[in-house]
VEXMARKE-770453 format. One record per residue (C-alpha): residue number from 1; x, y, z. Coordinates in Angstrom, 3 decimals. Layout:
% VEXMARKE-770453
+-----+----------+----------+----------+
: seq :       xx :       yy :       zz :
+-----+----------+----------+----------+
: NUM :        X :        Y :        Z :
...
+-----+----------+----------+----------+
This chain:
% VEXMARKE-770453
+-----+----------+----------+----------+
: seq :       xx :       yy :       zz :
+-----+----------+----------+----------+
:   1 :   43.948 :  -24.850 :  -86.705 :
:   2 :   47.355 :  -23.185 :  -86.418 :
:   3 :   50.666 :  -24.788 :  -85.694 :
:   4 :   53.988 :  -23.400 :  -84.604 :
:   5 :   57.407 :  -24.860 :  -84.094 :
:   6 :   57.011 :  -25.221 :  -80.357 :
:   7 :   53.774 :  -27.221 :  -80.612 :
:   8 :   55.164 :  -29.456 :  -83.320 :
:   9 :   58.231 :  -30.262 :  -81.244 :
:  10 :   56.037 :  -31.339 :  -78.312 :
:  11 :   54.428 :  -33.971 :  -80.505 :
:  12 :   57.757 :  -35.551 :  -81.481 :
:  13 :   58.432 :  -39.058 :  -80.328 :
:  14 :   59.829 :  -39.268 :  -76.787 :
:  15 :   61.425 :  -42.654 :  -75.838 :
:  16 :   60.445 :  -44.242 :  -72.582 :
:  17 :   62.848 :  -44.636 :  -69.672 :
:  18 :   65.257 :  -47.443 :  -70.237 :
:  19 :   64.353 :  -47.535 :  -73.831 :
:  20 :   67.109 :  -46.882 :  -76.313 :
:  21 :   66.609 :  -43.749 :  -78.356 :
:  22 :   66.281 :  -44.272 :  -82.029 :
:  23 :   65.858 :  -41.495 :  -84.654 :
:  24 :   62.569 :  -41.290 :  -86.638 :
:  25 :   62.443 :  -42.767 :  -90.037 :
:  26 :   63.388 :  -40.374 :  -92.839 :
:  27 :   59.866 :  -40.323 :  -94.364 :
:  28 :   58.310 :  -39.448 :  -91.021 :
:  29 :   60.825 :  -36.572 :  -90.575 :
:  30 :   59.919 :  -35.149 :  -93.993 :
:  31 :   56.220 :  -35.368 :  -93.151 :
:  32 :   56.782 :  -33.552 :  -89.882 :
:  33 :   58.679 :  -30.698 :  -91.633 :
:  34 :   55.912 :  -30.270 :  -94.194 :
:  35 :   53.314 :  -30.004 :  -91.426 :
:  36 :   55.398 :  -27.320 :  -89.704 :
:  37 :   55.804 :  -25.157 :  -92.798 :
:  38 :   52.155 :  -25.555 :  -93.713 :
:  39 :   51.076 :  -24.271 :  -90.302 :
:  40 :   53.547 :  -21.375 :  -90.473 :
:  41 :   52.223 :  -20.318 :  -93.881 :
:  42 :   48.629 :  -20.414 :  -92.604 :
:  43 :   49.650 :  -18.194 :  -89.683 :
:  44 :   51.357 :  -15.680 :  -91.950 :
:  45 :   48.390 :  -15.657 :  -94.332 :
:  46 :   45.987 :  -14.993 :  -91.476 :
:  47 :   48.085 :  -12.155 :  -90.212 :
:  48 :   48.207 :  -10.548 :  -93.677 :
:  49 :   44.411 :  -10.788 :  -93.944 :
:  50 :   44.058 :   -9.089 :  -90.538 :
:  51 :   46.360 :   -6.271 :  -91.615 :
:  52 :   44.401 :   -5.822 :  -94.849 :
:  53 :   41.132 :   -5.633 :  -92.880 :
:  54 :   42.690 :   -3.038 :  -90.565 :
:  55 :   43.840 :   -0.897 :  -93.497 :
:  56 :   40.403 :   -1.099 :  -95.118 :
:  57 :   38.651 :    0.049 :  -91.939 :
:  58 :   41.170 :    2.837 :  -91.108 :
:  59 :   42.395 :    3.801 :  -94.550 :
:  60 :   41.634 :    7.573 :  -94.218 :
:  61 :   43.244 :    7.948 :  -90.806 :
:  62 :   46.345 :    6.078 :  -91.890 :
:  63 :   46.738 :    8.259 :  -94.988 :
:  64 :   46.456 :   11.449 :  -92.912 :
:  65 :   48.986 :   10.188 :  -90.360 :
:  66 :   51.387 :    9.232 :  -93.120 :
:  67 :   50.998 :   12.658 :  -94.788 :
:  68 :   51.659 :   14.455 :  -91.503 :
:  69 :   54.741 :   12.352 :  -90.871 :
:  70 :   56.055 :   13.017 :  -94.378 :
:  71 :   55.375 :   16.770 :  -94.110 :
:  72 :   57.037 :   16.990 :  -90.698 :
:  73 :   60.026 :   15.157 :  -91.976 :
:  74 :   60.317 :   17.464 :  -94.995 :
:  75 :   60.056 :   20.660 :  -92.912 :
:  76 :   62.632 :   19.356 :  -90.455 :
:  77 :   65.019 :   18.516 :  -93.247 :
:  78 :   64.536 :   21.978 :  -94.826 :
:  79 :   65.174 :   23.828 :  -91.562 :
:  80 :   68.269 :   21.779 :  -90.882 :
:  81 :   69.556 :   22.587 :  -94.347 :
:  82 :   68.678 :   26.306 :  -94.098 :
:  83 :   70.365 :   26.701 :  -90.725 :
:  84 :   73.427 :   25.066 :  -92.107 :
:  85 :   73.536 :   27.554 :  -95.004 :
:  86 :   73.169 :   30.739 :  -92.881 :
:  87 :   75.419 :   29.541 :  -90.117 :
:  88 :   78.001 :   32.243 :  -89.403 :
:  89 :   81.405 :   31.881 :  -87.898 :
:  90 :   81.423 :   31.562 :  -84.129 :
:  91 :   83.157 :   34.858 :  -83.536 :
:  92 :   80.527 :   36.904 :  -85.555 :
:  93 :   77.427 :   35.604 :  -83.728 :
:  94 :   75.464 :   38.256 :  -81.697 :
:  95 :   77.640 :   41.090 :  -83.124 :
:  96 :   75.409 :   43.827 :  -84.528 :
:  97 :   76.338 :   46.260 :  -87.275 :
:  98 :   75.652 :   49.889 :  -86.278 :
:  99 :   76.155 :   53.356 :  -87.741 :
: 100 :   78.002 :   56.099 :  -85.877 :
: 101 :   78.877 :   59.805 :  -86.145 :
: 102 :   81.819 :   61.657 :  -84.655 :
: 103 :   80.848 :   64.181 :  -81.978 :
: 104 :   81.529 :   67.759 :  -83.030 :
: 105 :   80.146 :   70.761 :  -81.148 :
: 106 :   78.744 :   73.665 :  -83.169 :
: 107 :   76.877 :   76.959 :  -82.541 :
: 108 :   73.120 :   76.535 :  -82.555 :
: 109 :   70.315 :   79.094 :  -82.590 :
: 110 :   67.456 :   77.916 :  -80.436 :
: 111 :   64.106 :   78.436 :  -82.140 :
: 112 :   60.691 :   78.362 :  -80.573 :
: 113 :   57.989 :   76.853 :  -82.775 :
: 114 :   54.277 :   76.738 :  -82.105 :
: 115 :   50.889 :   76.950 :  -83.816 :
: 116 :   47.738 :   78.951 :  -83.341 :
: 117 :   44.685 :   80.452 :  -84.981 :
: 118 :   44.812 :   83.890 :  -86.588 :
: 119 :   42.461 :   86.372 :  -84.933 :
: 120 :   41.589 :   89.963 :  -85.727 :
: 121 :   43.224 :   92.534 :  -83.475 :
: 122 :   39.877 :   94.393 :  -83.322 :
: 123 :   36.459 :   92.826 :  -83.662 :
: 124 :   33.279 :   94.521 :  -82.429 :
: 125 :   29.634 :   93.511 :  -82.410 :
: 126 :   27.613 :   96.648 :  -83.108 :
: 127 :   24.142 :   96.958 :  -81.575 :
: 128 :   21.590 :   99.759 :  -81.513 :
: 129 :   20.700 :  101.510 :  -78.258 :
: 130 :   17.741 :  103.208 :  -79.933 :
: 131 :   14.808 :  101.798 :  -81.840 :
: 132 :   12.750 :  102.901 :  -84.796 :
: 133 :   12.556 :  102.916 :  -88.570 :
: 134 :   15.779 :  102.691 :  -90.579 :
: 135 :   16.166 :  105.823 :  -92.703 :
: 136 :   19.654 :  105.009 :  -94.007 :
: 137 :   21.699 :  101.794 :  -94.217 :
: 138 :   25.174 :  101.709 :  -95.781 :
: 139 :   24.829 :   99.228 :  -98.668 :
: 140 :   22.220 :   97.436 :  -96.548 :
: 141 :   25.046 :   96.385 :  -94.194 :
: 142 :   25.627 :   93.212 :  -96.211 :
: 143 :   28.279 :   90.745 :  -95.127 :
: 144 :   31.691 :   91.319 :  -96.700 :
: 145 :   31.288 :   95.079 :  -97.210 :
: 146 :   34.471 :   97.055 :  -96.420 :
: 147 :   34.066 :  100.353 :  -94.534 :
: 148 :   36.445 :  103.099 :  -93.465 :
: 149 :   36.659 :  104.531 :  -89.978 :
: 150 :   33.968 :  107.192 :  -89.426 :
: 151 :   31.614 :  105.901 :  -92.142 :
: 152 :   27.898 :  106.340 :  -91.271 :
: 153 :   26.556 :  102.799 :  -91.054 :
: 154 :   22.912 :  103.323 :  -90.094 :
: 155 :   20.559 :  106.180 :  -89.222 :
: 156 :   17.150 :  105.832 :  -87.554 :
: 157 :   14.153 :  108.141 :  -87.659 :
: 158 :   14.929 :  110.801 :  -84.983 :
: 159 :   12.160 :  113.339 :  -85.594 :
: 160 :   10.559 :  112.897 :  -82.163 :
: 161 :   13.780 :  113.117 :  -80.197 :
: 162 :   14.885 :  116.154 :  -82.254 :
: 163 :   11.666 :  117.993 :  -81.382 :
: 164 :   12.064 :  117.155 :  -77.699 :
: 165 :   15.620 :  118.462 :  -77.795 :
: 166 :   14.510 :  121.737 :  -79.361 :
: 167 :   11.871 :  122.153 :  -76.650 :
: 168 :   14.433 :  121.510 :  -73.930 :
: 169 :   16.784 :  124.103 :  -75.443 :
: 170 :   13.931 :  126.643 :  -75.447 :
: 171 :   13.400 :  126.026 :  -71.732 :
: 172 :   17.137 :  126.503 :  -71.109 :
: 173 :   17.077 :  129.804 :  -73.011 :
: 174 :   14.039 :  131.009 :  -71.013 :
: 175 :   15.542 :  130.163 :  -67.640 :
: 176 :   18.897 :  131.692 :  -68.589 :
: 177 :   17.164 :  134.915 :  -69.675 :
: 178 :   15.470 :  135.205 :  -66.284 :
: 179 :   18.838 :  134.707 :  -64.565 :
: 180 :   20.461 :  137.434 :  -66.707 :
: 181 :   17.629 :  139.849 :  -65.748 :
: 182 :   18.380 :  139.196 :  -62.072 :
: 183 :   22.106 :  139.951 :  -62.616 :
: 184 :   21.418 :  143.040 :  -64.764 :
: 185 :   20.625 :  145.314 :  -61.815 :
: 186 :   23.918 :  144.311 :  -60.189 :
: 187 :   26.068 :  144.630 :  -63.285 :
: 188 :   29.664 :  143.534 :  -63.044 :
: 189 :   31.222 :  140.265 :  -64.147 :
: 190 :   28.247 :  138.002 :  -63.377 :
: 191 :   26.017 :  139.907 :  -65.752 :
: 192 :   28.589 :  140.054 :  -68.522 :
: 193 :   29.387 :  136.340 :  -68.205 :
: 194 :   25.809 :  135.084 :  -68.306 :
: 195 :   24.648 :  137.612 :  -70.886 :
: 196 :   27.378 :  136.351 :  -73.227 :
: 197 :   26.319 :  132.746 :  -72.579 :
: 198 :   22.686 :  133.633 :  -73.383 :
: 199 :   23.693 :  135.100 :  -76.759 :
: 200 :   25.336 :  131.733 :  -77.719 :
: 201 :   22.178 :  129.730 :  -77.041 :
: 202 :   19.751 :  128.879 :  -79.870 :
: 203 :   17.514 :  125.971 :  -80.745 :
: 204 :   19.381 :  125.125 :  -83.939 :
: 205 :   22.820 :  124.634 :  -82.345 :
: 206 :   23.722 :  120.942 :  -82.330 :
: 207 :   25.402 :  120.991 :  -78.942 :
: 208 :   24.663 :  123.428 :  -76.171 :
: 209 :   27.809 :  125.194 :  -74.864 :
: 210 :   29.146 :  124.456 :  -71.393 :
: 211 :   27.988 :  126.604 :  -68.478 :
: 212 :   30.240 :  129.454 :  -67.303 :
: 213 :   32.398 :  128.684 :  -64.280 :
: 214 :   30.431 :  129.112 :  -61.036 :
: 215 :   32.440 :  131.301 :  -58.637 :
: 216 :   30.184 :  131.656 :  -55.570 :
: 217 :   27.557 :  129.848 :  -53.585 :
: 218 :   25.082 :  132.660 :  -54.278 :
: 219 :   25.552 :  132.160 :  -58.013 :
: 220 :   24.851 :  128.405 :  -57.673 :
: 221 :   21.747 :  129.174 :  -55.624 :
: 222 :   20.386 :  131.560 :  -58.253 :
: 223 :   21.006 :  129.007 :  -61.053 :
: 224 :   19.003 :  126.426 :  -59.141 :
: 225 :   16.255 :  128.908 :  -58.304 :
: 226 :   15.690 :  129.897 :  -61.936 :
: 227 :   15.981 :  126.283 :  -63.158 :
: 228 :   19.057 :  126.847 :  -65.332 :
: 229 :   20.925 :  123.769 :  -64.052 :
: 230 :   17.949 :  121.438 :  -64.531 :
: 231 :   17.291 :  122.740 :  -68.046 :
: 232 :   20.969 :  122.448 :  -69.020 :
: 233 :   21.384 :  118.816 :  -67.954 :
: 234 :   18.053 :  117.856 :  -69.543 :
: 235 :   19.368 :  119.207 :  -72.857 :
: 236 :   22.624 :  117.264 :  -72.467 :
: 237 :   20.683 :  114.064 :  -71.790 :
: 238 :   18.604 :  114.449 :  -74.953 :
: 239 :   21.736 :  115.204 :  -76.971 :
: 240 :   23.232 :  111.886 :  -75.865 :
: 241 :   20.013 :  110.054 :  -76.777 :
: 242 :   20.017 :  111.668 :  -80.217 :
: 243 :   23.529 :  110.369 :  -80.850 :
: 244 :   22.212 :  106.800 :  -80.555 :
: 245 :   20.091 :  107.272 :  -83.663 :
: 246 :   23.184 :  107.452 :  -85.890 :
: 247 :   25.938 :  104.799 :  -85.790 :
: 248 :   29.394 :  105.302 :  -87.314 :
: 249 :   32.207 :  102.804 :  -87.985 :
: 250 :   34.660 :  102.966 :  -85.063 :
: 251 :   37.546 :  101.608 :  -87.196 :
: 252 :   38.336 :  100.369 :  -90.696 :
: 253 :   37.222 :   96.810 :  -91.337 :
: 254 :   34.784 :   94.420 :  -92.949 :
: 255 :   31.135 :   93.857 :  -92.068 :
: 256 :   29.673 :   90.456 :  -91.321 :
: 257 :   26.031 :   89.835 :  -90.506 :
: 258 :   22.573 :   89.268 :  -91.936 :
: 259 :   22.183 :   92.814 :  -93.262 :
: 260 :   19.734 :   95.658 :  -92.459 :
: 261 :   17.516 :   97.099 :  -95.217 :
: 262 :   16.240 :  100.658 :  -95.432 :
: 263 :   12.763 :  101.370 :  -93.981 :
: 264 :   12.898 :   98.264 :  -91.840 :
: 265 :   12.266 :   98.541 :  -88.082 :
: 266 :   14.713 :   97.631 :  -85.336 :
: 267 :   14.243 :   97.522 :  -81.592 :
: 268 :   16.620 :   98.844 :  -78.901 :
: 269 :   19.491 :   96.408 :  -78.268 :
: 270 :   19.100 :   94.743 :  -81.659 :
: 271 :   22.494 :   93.420 :  -82.955 :
: 272 :   23.196 :   95.042 :  -86.302 :
: 273 :   26.554 :   93.677 :  -87.477 :
: 274 :   30.052 :   92.553 :  -86.535 :
: 275 :   32.896 :   94.776 :  -87.657 :
: 276 :   36.267 :   93.008 :  -88.031 :
: 277 :   39.656 :   94.593 :  -88.637 :
: 278 :   41.082 :   92.194 :  -91.229 :
: 279 :   44.368 :   94.053 :  -91.694 :
: 280 :   45.701 :   94.136 :  -88.131 :
: 281 :   45.922 :   90.567 :  -86.875 :
: 282 :   47.178 :   88.544 :  -83.919 :
: 283 :   48.090 :   84.976 :  -83.026 :
: 284 :   48.108 :   83.674 :  -79.465 :
: 285 :   50.552 :   80.749 :  -79.077 :
: 286 :   50.963 :   78.682 :  -75.883 :
: 287 :   54.564 :   78.317 :  -74.671 :
: 288 :   56.106 :   76.520 :  -71.723 :
: 289 :   58.305 :   78.241 :  -69.163 :
: 290 :   61.402 :   76.655 :  -70.706 :
: 291 :   60.494 :   78.030 :  -74.148 :
: 292 :   59.877 :   81.520 :  -72.769 :
: 293 :   63.329 :   81.493 :  -71.161 :
: 294 :   64.859 :   81.011 :  -74.624 :
: 295 :   63.379 :   84.365 :  -75.692 :
: 296 :   65.625 :   87.030 :  -74.205 :
: 297 :   63.426 :   90.028 :  -75.017 :
: 298 :   60.069 :   90.805 :  -76.527 :
: 299 :   59.552 :   92.667 :  -79.828 :
: 300 :   61.464 :   89.910 :  -81.605 :
: 301 :   60.720 :   89.247 :  -85.245 :
: 302 :   58.512 :   86.251 :  -85.923 :
: 303 :   58.048 :   84.189 :  -89.083 :
: 304 :   54.369 :   83.326 :  -89.623 :
: 305 :   53.565 :   80.631 :  -92.190 :
: 306 :   50.173 :   79.190 :  -93.142 :
: 307 :   49.839 :   75.585 :  -91.981 :
: 308 :   50.181 :   73.036 :  -94.761 :
: 309 :   51.525 :   75.552 :  -97.304 :
: 310 :   55.224 :   75.554 :  -98.152 :
: 311 :   55.468 :   78.946 :  -99.868 :
: 312 :   54.485 :   82.244 :  -98.334 :
: 313 :   55.115 :   83.857 :  -94.963 :
: 314 :   54.595 :   87.162 :  -93.152 :
: 315 :   56.955 :   88.760 :  -90.645 :
: 316 :   55.374 :   89.728 :  -87.335 :
: 317 :   56.587 :   90.692 :  -83.882 :
: 318 :   56.112 :   89.558 :  -80.316 :
: 319 :   53.828 :   92.169 :  -78.785 :
: 320 :   52.941 :   90.949 :  -75.310 :
: 321 :   52.532 :   87.900 :  -73.114 :
: 322 :   49.997 :   86.896 :  -70.500 :
: 323 :   50.903 :   87.178 :  -66.834 :
: 324 :   48.947 :   84.088 :  -65.719 :
: 325 :   49.867 :   80.477 :  -66.523 :
: 326 :   47.170 :   78.031 :  -67.566 :
: 327 :   46.764 :   75.457 :  -64.785 :
: 328 :   45.890 :   72.540 :  -67.026 :
: 329 :   48.463 :   72.908 :  -69.813 :
: 330 :   51.106 :   74.743 :  -67.770 :
: 331 :   51.645 :   77.195 :  -70.621 :
: 332 :   51.570 :   80.962 :  -71.057 :
: 333 :   50.066 :   82.626 :  -74.136 :
: 334 :   52.397 :   84.793 :  -76.211 :
: 335 :   50.669 :   87.274 :  -78.517 :
: 336 :   52.109 :   87.835 :  -81.992 :
: 337 :   50.996 :   90.910 :  -83.991 :
: 338 :   51.265 :   91.298 :  -87.771 :
: 339 :   49.546 :   93.061 :  -90.651 :
: 340 :   47.865 :   91.790 :  -93.801 :
: 341 :   47.212 :   94.944 :  -95.874 :
: 342 :   46.771 :   92.987 :  -99.113 :
: 343 :   44.159 :   90.705 :  -97.519 :
: 344 :   46.024 :   87.527 :  -98.452 :
: 345 :   43.443 :   84.731 :  -97.987 :
: 346 :   46.078 :   82.506 :  -96.349 :
: 347 :   46.337 :   84.952 :  -93.448 :
: 348 :   42.734 :   86.022 :  -92.924 :
: 349 :   41.211 :   85.559 :  -89.452 :
: 350 :   40.331 :   81.939 :  -88.736 :
: 351 :   43.337 :   80.427 :  -90.548 :
: 352 :   45.648 :   78.038 :  -88.694 :
: 353 :   49.259 :   79.184 :  -88.864 :
: 354 :   52.697 :   78.087 :  -87.715 :
: 355 :   54.979 :   80.465 :  -85.844 :
: 356 :   58.773 :   80.359 :  -85.555 :
: 357 :   60.654 :   82.693 :  -83.214 :
: 358 :   64.443 :   82.929 :  -83.175 :
: 359 :   65.755 :   82.699 :  -79.632 :
: 360 :   69.202 :   82.775 :  -78.075 :
: 361 :   72.292 :   81.364 :  -79.816 :
: 362 :   74.394 :   78.795 :  -77.951 :
: 363 :   78.073 :   78.788 :  -78.991 :
: 364 :   78.836 :   75.125 :  -78.214 :
: 365 :   76.148 :   72.486 :  -78.335 :
: 366 :   75.132 :   69.208 :  -79.963 :
: 367 :   71.896 :   68.382 :  -81.775 :
: 368 :   70.754 :   64.744 :  -81.895 :
: 369 :   67.449 :   62.943 :  -82.591 :
: 370 :   65.390 :   62.520 :  -79.427 :
: 371 :   64.991 :   58.809 :  -80.193 :
: 372 :   68.673 :   58.237 :  -79.335 :
: 373 :   68.145 :   59.173 :  -75.680 :
: 374 :   67.870 :   56.122 :  -73.394 :
: 375 :   65.400 :   55.922 :  -70.542 :
: 376 :   68.252 :   56.399 :  -68.033 :
: 377 :   69.154 :   59.753 :  -69.649 :
: 378 :   72.195 :   58.374 :  -71.484 :
: 379 :   73.255 :   57.925 :  -75.109 :
: 380 :   75.072 :   54.961 :  -76.691 :
: 381 :   78.721 :   55.356 :  -77.743 :
: 382 :   80.897 :   52.970 :  -79.787 :
: 383 :   84.262 :   52.297 :  -78.119 :
: 384 :   86.695 :   49.519 :  -79.130 :
: 385 :   83.991 :   47.310 :  -80.601 :
: 386 :   81.685 :   47.577 :  -77.617 :
: 387 :   78.773 :   49.722 :  -76.470 :
: 388 :   79.282 :   52.238 :  -73.726 :
: 389 :   76.699 :   54.560 :  -72.170 :
: 390 :   77.439 :   58.234 :  -71.496 :
: 391 :   75.159 :   60.426 :  -69.353 :
: 392 :   74.038 :   63.648 :  -71.064 :
: 393 :   72.541 :   66.991 :  -70.070 :
: 394 :   69.607 :   68.090 :  -72.254 :
: 395 :   69.397 :   71.854 :  -72.703 :
: 396 :   66.066 :   71.816 :  -74.567 :
: 397 :   64.163 :   70.050 :  -77.329 :
: 398 :   63.449 :   71.389 :  -80.819 :
: 399 :   60.759 :   69.283 :  -82.473 :
: 400 :   62.201 :   65.772 :  -82.833 :
: 401 :   65.720 :   66.989 :  -81.967 :
: 402 :   67.320 :   67.343 :  -78.540 :
: 403 :   69.926 :   70.021 :  -77.818 :
: 404 :   72.684 :   68.788 :  -75.484 :
: 405 :   75.021 :   70.756 :  -73.253 :
: 406 :   78.758 :   70.218 :  -73.990 :
: 407 :   79.364 :   67.535 :  -71.348 :
: 408 :   80.654 :   64.754 :  -73.646 :
: 409 :   84.276 :   64.423 :  -74.780 :
: 410 :   84.663 :   65.694 :  -78.326 :
: 411 :   85.524 :   63.142 :  -81.022 :
: 412 :   83.724 :   60.102 :  -79.595 :
: 413 :   81.619 :   57.927 :  -81.920 :
: 414 :   77.919 :   58.294 :  -81.136 :
: 415 :   75.766 :   55.350 :  -82.214 :
: 416 :   72.918 :   56.582 :  -84.425 :
: 417 :   71.358 :   53.131 :  -84.938 :
: 418 :   68.459 :   52.480 :  -82.570 :
: 419 :   69.038 :   49.508 :  -80.260 :
: 420 :   66.069 :   48.060 :  -78.414 :
: 421 :   67.866 :   46.807 :  -75.293 :
: 422 :   71.347 :   48.329 :  -75.114 :
: 423 :   73.685 :   47.301 :  -72.313 :
: 424 :   77.252 :   48.121 :  -71.310 :
: 425 :   79.819 :   45.925 :  -73.051 :
: 426 :   77.504 :   44.843 :  -75.866 :
: 427 :   79.640 :   43.722 :  -78.829 :
: 428 :   79.109 :   45.843 :  -81.932 :
: 429 :   80.774 :   46.555 :  -85.235 :
: 430 :   80.759 :   49.364 :  -87.773 :
: 431 :   81.429 :   49.511 :  -91.490 :
: 432 :   85.058 :   50.407 :  -90.890 :
: 433 :   85.630 :   47.768 :  -88.208 :
: 434 :   84.550 :   44.818 :  -90.432 :
: 435 :   87.726 :   44.830 :  -92.483 :
+-----+----------+----------+----------+
């Protein structure tokens, strides 16, 4: 049973009405006080036992809560202390330190830079119009062989076509002799002309001579009657066919292909090789209309450098440009010609090269990084400790640089530090303004 002060007081002696109040005896008062304190101690003891039971049942949760509270308190105290250490004077808050340069206009030569693949100026796939057994093959036409212009590359067996040509020439001689006999009785110029032509005909001559000039309709009729015209053009046809049995190099270059061995057989239309001129080269570079405007004239000198290599270049020239713009890229190809007589491997066909062409020179202009241009076509300027925006006129771009027209007042301080969200009146400071 538990007791408290209020309950004990209710059990104190209360005198009846009309009865004179008398205080309790001293011993009874002491007993009453002891009972009160005994009950209070029992109450406190019971409460302590309940708290102990609670801690035993929830010991883990209480430890975690206490750790969280201690950690939160420590972090809060650290942040408060750190903020107090880095706190700056009121007047320096939100004032950013920037770097600037003084505007000074200078002459600038506008260059056009581009890239492209090196191609051979002449490249030809050689095929055979005739078929038959290979009687001669220049070094078996192996890939990488260098040949000079006019070199015999391949010769096929032409015995049959040579015999047919000789027979056709014999028929031409026979028909021409009959025509000369018809003109002999008449004499004059016709006889002399055709008799001289007959003397020049023989079966061993490689090419039959051209017919004499026909001066009358009667002469044409007699040539047709005796079969001279038909025989002549049959010979010319066989001569052209015979030419297909021998193939010569049309220009100086290098051979690429699978090779053709002697005594092998090829069919008409069979591709033999690809002949590439590795000394006379070209690069086609795509340029925009704005870049083409920078080039005043063609035949300008061009610096050609192999991509990814610092040392080494060849001087070329602008040779021609296309007359049709590509619809997708909106560019026009400019063709650069150059020579590689030493066959430098850095400039062989197939290499990727960089091209730089010197364009017009502007007397007064300003070059700045393109990253300094704001989205509203302005640049940031430092004036009296604040940011001010100036509109600019961009002449062209050169890589990561922009070339500006001289529209800004000379001597102003251009901010070269990139600012994410610049606005008019933004407070700034420079190295010189801090003092």
